[in-house]
N, C-alpha and C positions, 0 to 999 in steps of 0.2 A: 441686144434687147434691153439691157440695163439702161442705156441712154434714152431709149424711147419711153421707158416707164417713168423716168424722172424729168423729162423735158418740160412738161407743163406744170409740174408740182408747185413751183413758186408762184404761179398765177392763181392758185386756188384761193377762194375767199373763205373766211371763217364760217363754219356751219352754225345753225341755230343752236340754242341752249340744249343740253342733253335732254332727251325724251325718248319714248318708245319708238317714235318715228325716226329719230336720229340714229338709234341703234339699228333699226332695220336698214336705213340708208348706209350705215357703216358696213354692215354685213353684205349688202348688195355690192357696194364698191369693192370690198375685199374679193368677193367671188368673181366679179368682172375683171379685176386686175390680175387675178390668178389665172383666169381663162385666157387673158391676153398673153400672159407669160408662158402658158402651155402651148401656144400656137406652133412653136418649133418642137414640141414633144418633150420638152425638158423644163423643169421648174427648179433651177439651181439656187445655191446659197446667195449669190449676188442679186438675183431677182427677188428672192425672199427678203433680203435686207432692204432693197429699194422699195418694195411694196410696203414693208413694215414702216419705213421712214415716212412715206407719204401718208399712210393711215395714221400714224402716231402724231404727225404734225397737224394734219387737217382736222382730225377728230379729238385732238388733245388727250391722247391715251397715255397711260403709264405703260412701261415695258411689258408687264404681265398682261394688261388688257390688250395690248397690241398682239402679243403672241397668241392669246386666246382667240382674238378676232381672226387671225390668219388661219388658225386651226379650224375654226367654224367656217371660214370662207372656203377653205380647201374641201371640207366636207360638203358644203352647199354646191360648190362647183362640180364635184364628183357625182352628186345626186341629180344635177340639172339635166334636162333634156338637151340633146345636141343634134342639130340638123344634119351634120356631116359625120357624126361619130357613132 
């Protein structure tokens, strides 16, 4: 799963300047990546690190911001509707 999460990360373009819209995009991206990581029923440390690295690089986050975004993304993913769950 780890390789799949990081495979396209180097192709990501730089996002627009920080804004409320960009923060919403970062949260949506985090929740979606976490949802993908959970497809096998497990969100492990390696997946957490991979997602954190992608979010940190793409959204230019400090480590504390990255950790906060992953926590918010985890909560958003847990609260989201799920067609099959």
